[in-house]
N, C-alpha and C positions, 0 to 999 in steps of 0.2 A: 200106887203108881201115879205119878203126876200126869195130868192130861190137860191139853190146851183147851181153852174156852174161847168162843167167839162172841164178843160183846155186841149187843144190838146197837142200831143207830141211835136209839132213844137214850141210851146211857153213855155212849161214847161218841163225841163229836170231834175228837182230835185224831189226826193221822199220826201214827207212830213215827218218831224221828230215827232214821237209821243212818249209819255211817256209810257214805258212798264216796270213797276216796277220790276218784277221778272227777266225778260230777261236782263234789264239794270244792275240790281244788280249783276247777275251772271257774266256778261262780265267784269264789273269793278272789282269785287272781284277776278277773275282769274288773271287779270293784277296786282292788288295790292299785291296778294300773292307773285309774283315774286319780286316785289319791297321790300317787307318785308324781304324776304330771303337775298337779296343783302345788305340791311341795317344791318341785323344781322351778316352777314359775315364780313362786314366792321368793325362793333363793336368788334368782336372777334379778328380780325387781329390787329386792333388798340390797344386793351387792352393787347395784347401779343407782341407788337412791342417795339423797343427801346424808343418809344415815349409814352409808356403806362401811365406815370405820367400825361401827358397832357390830356389824356382821363378822368382820375379820377378828375383832377383839374377842367376841364371844367364843368362836371356835378355836382361837389360839390360847384360851385360858388354860393354864397348866394346873394339873391335879396330880398329886403324888400319893402313893401308899407304900407303907413299909411291910414287906413280906419276909419274915424271918431274917431281918437284917439286910435284906436287899431292897433298896429304894427303887420303886417303879414309878417314874414320872413321865406323863404323856400329856399333850394338850387335849382339849375336849374332842376335837375332830379325830385324833388318833384313838382315843378311848372308844369312840363310836366305830371307827373302821377296824380296830383290832379286837375289841371285846364284844360290843353289841352285835356286830356282824357275824359273830360265832353262831348266834341263833339262826340267822339266815342260812349259813352254810350247813348247820346241823339239819335244818329242814330240807336243804338241797340233798344232803346225804340220805335222808329218809326217802325222798322222792326217787332218787337213783336206785336205792335198794328195792323199793316197791315196783318200779317199772321193769327192772331187770328180772325180778323173781315172779311177778304176777301181772305185769302190765304190758304196755306196747312193745317193750324191748325184750320180752321173754322169748318170743318166737323169732328165730333168726331171719326167716323169710319176711315176716311182717315188719321186723325192725330194720330191714335192709335199706328201705327208702330214706327214713330220717337219719340213719347212721351215715349213709353215703352222702346225703345232702349236707349234713353237719360237717363232715370232713371237708367237703368243698367250700363250705361257708367259713371254715377256719383257715384253710391253706391259702385260698385266693386273696382274702383281705390282708392277711399277714404278709404275703408276697408283695402286694401293691404298696403297703406302707414301707416295707424294707427297701424296695426299689427306689422310692422317693427320698428315703432318708439314709441310703447307704453311705457309710463313712462320715455321717454328720453326727452332731451331738444328740440328736433325737432318735438315733438308731435303736436304742433299747426299748422304745415304745411299740415295737411290732406286735405285741400281744393285745394292744388296746382294741383294735377293730375286730377281734375274733369272736366276741360274745354277742348273745341275743338276750334281750330283756323280756322274758316270757310274760311278766305281769302286764306291761304296756301293750305288748303284741296281742295277748288274749283279750284285753280290754277293747282294742280296736276291732278285732275280728268279731267280737260279740256285738259291738255297735253296728257292724255291717249287716248283721242278721242273715237273711237268706241270700244276700248278695255274695256271700262266701260259703263254700261247702263246709259241713261239719268236719270233714276230713282235715281241713286246714288247721283247726284247733288241735286235733290229735297229732298231726304231723309236726306242727310248730312246737307243741309241748315236748314231744319225744326229741325233736331236733335240739331244742334248748337244753334238755337234760344232757344230751351227748356233748353239747357245747360246754356245759358246766364241768363235765368230766375233763374235757380238754383244757379248760381254764384252770382247773385245780392242778393238773399236771404241770401246766406252764408256770403257775405261781410257785409250786413246790420246787421245780427244777431250775427255772431261769430268774426268779425274783427273790431268791434267798441268798444272801451274801455272808461270807465269813462265818460259816457254820461252826458252832461249838459242839464237838462230838460228845462231850460229857453230858451236857444238857440234852442233846438229842437222844442219848441212851436212856436218860431218865424219862423223856417223853415216850419213847418206844416201850419202855418197861411199864409205864402206867397204862398204856393202851393194851399191852399183853395181859396185864393183871385184870383189866375190865373184861377182856375177852374170855379169860379163864373162869370168871365168876358169874358170867351173864346168865347162865342157866341155873345158878345155885342161889344167888342173892336177889330177892325181888324188890329191895328198897331202892328207890330212884335216887335218894339222897347220897347213897354210896357212890353212884356213878357221876353225880354232879361234883362230888369232892375229887374223885379220880380225874374227871375231865378238867377240873380247875387246875390240878397239878400238871396235867398234860399241856394245857394252854400256857401256863407260866413257863414250863420247861421249853416249849417251842419258842416262846418269845425270847427267852434268854439264849437259846441256841441260834437266834437270828434267822429262824424259819417262820414264815408268817403264821401267827398262832390261830388264825381262823381255820386252818387245816385240821385242828383238833375237832372242830364241829363236824366237818365232813367225815372224819374217821369214826367218831362215835355214832353218827347217823347211820353209817354203813354197818355198824356193829349191832344195831337193834334187831331183835328176832322178828321174823315175818310170820311165825306160827303162833296162834293163841295158846295161852297156858292151859286152857280147858276147852272142851268141846262146847258147842252151844247147848243151852239147857232150856227145858220147858218149865214154865212157872205155873204152879197150881194156884189159881186165883182164889179159890175157896179157902185153901190152907193159909194163904197170906192174910185173908180177911179175918180168919179166926184168931190169928196171932199177930196183930199189928204192933207197931212200935219200932223203936230205933234199931234193935238187934236184927229184926226181920228185914227192915229196909236196908241196913248196912250189908247183910248177907246177900240180898238180891243185887245190890249195887256192885258188890265185889264179883259176883258170878257173871253179871253182864260185862263188867270191865275185863275179866279174864277170858271171855269168849271172843274178844277182838284182839287181833295181833298187836304187838307193841308198836310196830311201825305205823299201822293205821291209827292207833289211838294217839300216839305222840304227834303225828302229822295233823290229825284232827284238832288237837288241843293247841299246838304251838304255831301252826301255819298262820292263824289270824294275827298273832303277836308279831310274827316275822313280817307279814305282808302289810299290816295296817299300822304298825308302830316303828319297827326297826328300819325297814327300807325307806319309808317316807322321811324319817329323821336323817338317815344317811343321805338321801337326795337333798334335803335342806342344807346339810353341812357341806356337801361336795359340789353342788351344781351352781353355786353362786359365782359365775364368771364375771369379773369386772371388765367392762369394755370401755376403754378410754378412747375418745375420738382421735387423739393424737397418735395412738398406738394401733388403731384399727387396721390401717393399711398394712403394717408389718405383720399383724396376726393373720389377716386373710390371705397373705402371700407366703405364709410360713409353711415349710415342708411338713412339719408335724401336723399342723391343722389340716392341710390338704391330704396328708397320708391317712388321717383318721376318717375324713369325710369320704374320700374315694374308696377307702377300704370298706367302710360300712355300707355306703350307698351303692357303689358299683361292684365292689368285690363280693359282698354278700349276695347280691342279686344274681350275678354271673355264677359264682361258686355253687350256691345252693341249687339254682334251677338247672344249670348245665350238668352237674353231677347226678342230680335226680333223674333228669330226662335221659341221660346216657344209661343209667341203671335200668330204666324202663325199656330203652331201645335194645339193650343187650339181654333183656328178659331176666334180669336178676330179680326184679320185682315188677308189679304192675300197679297202675293207678286205679282207684275205685271208679265205679260207674258214675258218669256225669262230671268227673274231674278232668278238665282239659289242660293242655300245657300252659294256657294263660293263667290258670289258678296256681300252677306251680311257680311261674315267674312272679306272680303277685305275692305268694307266700315267701319266696326268696327275697323280694324287696322289703317285706315287713320284717324279715329276719335281720335287716340292717339297723333295727332299733336296738342299739347296744346298751345304752344308758347305765344301769346299776353296776354290772360287772366291768364294763368299760371304764367307768369312773374309778372303780376300785383298783383296776390294774394301772390306771393313770397315776394314782397316788403311790403305788409301789414302784413304778418306773421312774417317776420324776419328782416325787416328794412335793415340796412347796415351791418349786422353781418356776421361772417364767415359762419354761416348756410345759409345765403342768397346766398353766392357764391356757396356752395355745391348744393343748390336747383337749381340755374340757370344752373349749369353744367348739372344737371339731365334733366332739361327741354330741353336744346339744344340737348343733346345726344338722349333723348327719341323721340323728334320730328323728328330728322333725321332718326332714326331707324324705327319709325312708317311709315314715308313716303316711305322708301325703302321696308318694309315688305308689306304694303298695295298695293303698285304698283306691287310688284312681284306676289301677289295673283291675281290681276286684269289682268295683261298683257297677260297671255296665252289665254284668251278668246277673242271672237269677237262677239259683240252683233248685231244681225240683227233686228231692231225695225220697219221695214217697214210693 
């Protein structure tokens, strides 16, 4: 029978590395937020520099591939937004699955505050934008101010340290996940035009096939191939193909294939070599759920590669002095700014505090309404998903430039206002 052994401090100076999904996620997200900000700043400087034409020429470079006689030609920005962002939305799907089954959204009473806050943070901003743009050519952009960029928000809350309660991180994380669910629904229902039902049937069929074999076929390459078919079918069906990432993320199992095992250190020492190491590695891998493992492996690629490149490709707003007056008085620009800065603050904080007042849920010890309002203001940092919906709503039109300016200005304002509300306090959570 295998028995665990306890190594002495003299022989083992290393602390074992374990997978802690929530803690790992928050640490990586905080670092990624800083990288996204840097990428956005580079994009804005580049787009307004003497070399601004090279910025637009690069992202408008067309690349085509032939898939079984079907020519798929997109510019570089579209390849990033339509294909690379699949990884981002796949990780989003994994996060949603984990939080609903094992995390902050598992307990309905515990999930009540972020869910209710997120609903307010989606409805109020969308309503403000819709009111300002009712009947105008920018009316379709109402979904832009609905999102919260969790990477930048967590980065700011981390920098605030003890000025912000640890509750704020968990609350904003859960809120952003509910936001993501709302954004996914909005993209699927309102930003998909001229649906081809033949291709849609192929996409659904590929997803059903993956669902049927998920407990029978352990080879990830099979799911990558099926997912690729689903992506292509959604693209041809005129439904945004990043939804394939979300769907397959939600499909991932949350239970390990095998129970955790004890390793007999002496037996391993007696039979060293590749076979023993491979067997041990496989046992360790199979004792962690697929959701946790995939999130652990893919989240750094999503957070540190895909999203910063997305920010670099989409945040480059060209601000011409002659056009600045028109942009800052534009209903689309102000709809985004007021939606994110005012709408998010009011929507999140008011809905959350009303839930507390009606005893639907309660705030943790030491968390006052001021921190709720501060968290609501930080929720106005929309950036990644807001820019993503901007591209879906307006493409490469002038309205898209107006909306991007609004997203950048609003996200900066929300960060400053939310931080200013949080900073005067000091939370003692001991």
